[in-house]
BADRENRO-679140 format. One record per residue (C-alpha): x, y, z; residue in one letter. Coordinates in steps of 0.25 Angstrom, whole numbers. Layout:
BEGIN
   east  north     up  type
      X      Y      Z     A
...
***
This chain:
BEGIN
   east  north     up  type
   -103    -11   -119     M
   -107     -5   -106     D
    -93     -7   -100     Y
    -87      4   -110     C
    -98     15   -109     K
    -91     22    -97     D
    -77     22   -104     R
    -83     27   -117     L
    -90     38   -110     K
    -78     42   -103     A
    -69     42   -116     D
    -80     51   -123     C
    -81     61   -111     E
    -66     62   -111     M
    -65     66   -125     L
    -77     75   -124     L
    -71     82   -112     S
    -58     85   -119     R
    -66     90   -131     F
    -74     99   -121     Q
    -61    105   -116     Q
    -57    110   -130     T
    -70    119   -130     E
    -71    117   -144     S
    -80    109   -154     V
    -70    108   -165     R
    -68     94   -171     Y
    -53     96   -171     E
    -53     97   -156     Q
    -61     84   -154     F
    -52     77   -164     L
    -40     80   -157     T
    -45     75   -144     I
    -50     62   -151     W
    -36     60   -157     K
    -30     62   -143     E
    -39     52   -136     M
    -38     42   -148     K
    -53     41   -146     F
    -55     33   -159     Q
    -48     21   -152     S
    -60     19   -143     I
    -65      9   -154     F
    -51      1   -154     Y
    -54     -8   -142     G
    -55    -23   -143     K
    -70    -24   -145     I
    -77    -36   -151     E
    -83    -34   -164     N
    -97    -36   -159     N
    -95    -25   -149     L
    -88    -14   -158     K
   -102     -9   -163     R
   -107     -9   -149     L
    -95     -1   -144     F
    -96      9   -155     S
   -111     11   -152     R
   -108     13   -138     E
    -96     23   -141     V
   -105     31   -150     L
   -117     31   -140     A
   -107     36   -129     T
   -102     48   -138     A
   -116     51   -142     Y
   -121     54   -128     T
   -112     67   -128     Y
   -118     72   -141     F
   -131     75   -135     L
   -135     86   -125     P
   -133     89   -113     P
   -119     90   -117     Y
   -112    103   -122     T
   -111    107   -137     F
    -96    104   -136     Q
    -97     90   -130     I
   -108     87   -140     R
    -99     91   -151     V
    -88     82   -145     G
    -98     70   -145     A
   -101     73   -159     L
    -86     72   -163     Y
    -85     60   -155     L
    -96     53   -162     L
    -90     56   -175     Y
    -77     50   -171     G
    -82     38   -165     L
    -91     35   -177     Y
    -79     35   -186     H
    -70     28   -177     C
    -79     16   -173     Q
    -74      2   -178     L
    -88     -4   -180     S
    -93     -6   -195     T
   -103     -1   -199     P
   -101     11   -189     K
   -110     12   -177     E
   -119     24   -177     K
   -123     34   -166     T
   -138     33   -161     R
   -144     46   -163     L
   -158     46   -156     A
   -170     54   -162     L
   -171     63   -149     K
   -156     67   -151     D
   -157     71   -166     W
   -163     85   -162     E
   -151     88   -153     E
   -141     84   -164     V
   -148     93   -173     N
   -147    104   -163     K
   -133    101   -160     F
   -130    102   -175     Q
   -137    116   -177     Q
   -129    121   -165     D
   -116    117   -171     A
   -120    123   -184     I
   -124    137   -178     S
   -111    137   -170     A
   -103    134   -183     Q
    -97    121   -178     H
    -96    115   -191     F
    -87    103   -187     D
    -98     99   -178     V
   -108    100   -189     V
    -99     92   -198     Y
    -97     81   -189     I
   -112     79   -186     I
   -116     79   -200     R
   -105     69   -204     Q
   -111     60   -193     L
   -125     61   -199     I
   -120     60   -213     S
   -112     47   -210     Q
   -124     41   -203     K
   -117     40   -190     A
   -130     42   -182     F
   -140     32   -180     Y
   -154     39   -179     F
   -162     32   -168     T
   -175     34   -160     V
   -168     31   -147     M
   -154     34   -142     P
   -152     19   -138     T
   -158      7   -144     P
   -171      2   -136     L
   -171    -13   -132     I
   -183    -20   -127     F
   -184    -25   -113     N
   -172    -19   -108     V
   -172    -12    -94     K
   -167      2    -93     K
   -154      4    -86     S
   -146     17    -82     N
   -133     11    -86     K
   -134     17   -100     N
   -138     31    -95     S
   -126     40    -98     R
   -122     51    -88     T
   -120     65    -93     V
   -106     71    -92     C
   -107     84    -84     E
    -95     90    -90     D
   -101     90   -104     F
   -114     96   -101     L
   -117    110   -105     E
   -116    121    -95     R
   -129    128    -90     A
   -131    140    -99     A
   -145    143    -95     R
   -141    156    -87     P
   -134    161    -99     Q
   -145    158   -108     E
   -156    164    -99     L
   -148    177    -96     V
   -144    181   -110     S
   -139    195   -114     M
   -153    198   -121     D
   -160    194   -108     M
   -151    203   -100     L
   -153    215   -109     E
   -168    213   -108     E
   -167    212    -93     L
   -159    225    -92     A
   -170    232   -100     N
   -181    227    -91     V
   -173    231    -79     H
   -171    245    -84     E
   -186    246    -87     H
   -189    241    -73     Y
   -180    252    -67     E
   -187    263    -75     Q
   -201    259    -71     V
   -196    258    -57     K
   -191    272    -58     A
   -203    278    -64     S
   -213    273    -53     I
   -204    277    -41     S
   -206    289    -33     A
   -194    296    -37     K
   -194    298    -52     P
   -182    292    -59     G
   -177    284    -47     Q
   -183    270    -45     P
   -189    267    -31     D
   -179    259    -22     P
   -191    251    -16     S
   -194    245    -29     I
   -181    237    -31     N
   -185    223    -36     L
   -174    220    -46     I
   -159    222    -44     D
   -154    233    -53     K
   -142    225    -57     N
   -150    213    -62     L
   -145    212    -76     V
   -130    213    -73     P
   -131    204    -61     R
   -138    193    -70     L
   -128    195    -81     H
   -116    193    -71     N
   -123    181    -65     T
   -124    174    -78     V
   -110    177    -82     V
   -105    173    -68     G
   -112    159    -70     F
   -106    157    -84     Y
    -92    160    -79     N
    -94    151    -67     W
    -99    140    -76     Q
    -87    142    -85     K
    -77    142    -74     A
    -84    130    -67     Q
    -82    122    -80     G
    -67    125    -81     S
    -65    122    -67     E
    -71    108    -69     D
    -62    105    -80     R
    -50    109    -73     V
    -54    101    -61     D
    -57     89    -70     G
    -43     90    -76     D
    -35     92    -64     S
    -42     83    -54     G
    -44     70    -63     E
    -32     63    -55     G
    -37     66    -41     T
    -52     66    -43     S
    -54     51    -42     N
    -45     50    -29     K
    -53     61    -23     Q
    -66     55    -27     E
    -62     42    -21     S
    -57     48     -8     S
    -70     56     -6     Q
    -78     44     -9     R
    -70     36      1     A
    -72     47     12     Q
    -87     47      9     L
    -89     32     11     L
    -81     33     24     A
    -89     44     29     S
   -102     36     26     I
    -97     24     32     K
    -93     31     45     S
   -106     37     46     K
   -114     25     44     S
   -106     16     54     Y
   -104     27     64     G
   -118     32     66     Q
   -128     24     75     I
   -143     25     71     V
   -150     28     84     E
   -165     32     86     A
   -168     45     92     S
   -173     46    106     K
   -187     50    102     A
   -189     38     93     R
   -182     27    101     R
   -195     22    107     H
   -201     21     93     R
   -190     13     89     Q
   -192      3    100     V
   -207      2     98     E
   -204      0     83     R
   -194    -11     86     D
   -204    -18     95     E
   -215    -17     85     V
   -206    -23     74     V
   -202    -34     83     L
   -217    -37     86     A
   -220    -37     72     K
   -209    -46     69     E
   -213    -56     80     T
   -228    -56     75     T
   -223    -58     61     Y
   -214    -70     64     H
   -225    -76     73     K
   -230    -89     66     R
   -245    -92     65     H
   -251   -105     69     K
   -254   -115     58     S
   -268   -119     54     L
   -266   -133     62     K
   -262   -126     74     Q
   -274   -116     74     R
   -284   -128     72     T
   -278   -138     81     S
   -287   -135     93     H
   -299   -137     84     L
   -295   -151     79     T
   -291   -155     93     Q
   -305   -152     98     G
   -312   -160     87     K
   -303   -172     90     R
   -306   -171    105     C
   -321   -171    102     K
   -321   -182     93     G
   -314   -191    102     R
   -324   -188    114     S
   -335   -191    105     S
   -329   -205    101     E
   -327   -208    116     N
   -342   -205    120     H
   -348   -212    108     Q
   -359   -222    113     P
   -357   -236    110     V
   -369   -243    103     V
   -371   -258    106     H
   -377   -267     95     E
   -390   -273     99     S
   -390   -288     98     T
***
């Protein structure tokens, strides 16, 4: 089922992006988008009977990835509604369940508590319906482990940046209570500085380590960052809606120009050694050639190396035979 993973992911992201534009977590808004896209027909393709269960499992696993952090609360709610709809629309019997790993159960409980505290009762109802209908398959690992299978990066899912939660650390750090406390500390600092100055009641101008408008400037900086972040998100949406038709052409033209420039640079430039290193390059070439010649030089065989020894012995043997005395038998 690897051939349909990218298409499933694209369809789920399209539905969730439309749900994100509503800026709501109501189930009615999600159901309207579901009906407009006819998302229940995702199971109506011509699939063999032995692949229906695998396809249902892959669809639920794809939708489940958006139900967990680091996505925003609204995207996670949309993924919950998507799991609910896919679970009841699948054609395999008995129904395929969603694998819920042990490490993710704490996040699910926290998500449910956040929905209860925010009084999103439709979210609480859907998640409790899934639990009561046993739509989750509680497992130790999110994916089944198989012995002697190499790890591959093909199954790693990329995170959609449009669904990520915006950075809220500045707003969390610079709260109203912190600003009020900082203003009190700053006022006390000014009083102490005025008490130790030469002129009573007036702070010494030489002791000016902190800006007087520290608290207002800090507040304005955080507010400006929040407004910029909000405006940046709206601009991205407008650009995405208006430039869908021409984005592919622009990307292809930019890619073609980049490849042409790289080719022209690679074929147009000639690599030449600097003047200070030309003699080193010649010496290096000579050394390399000498090494190559010595490496390719064939060594003498054992027969060639010992031939002069055997020839000397043969000559001595022949000379001794020629000078051997003749013994005559006595009669």
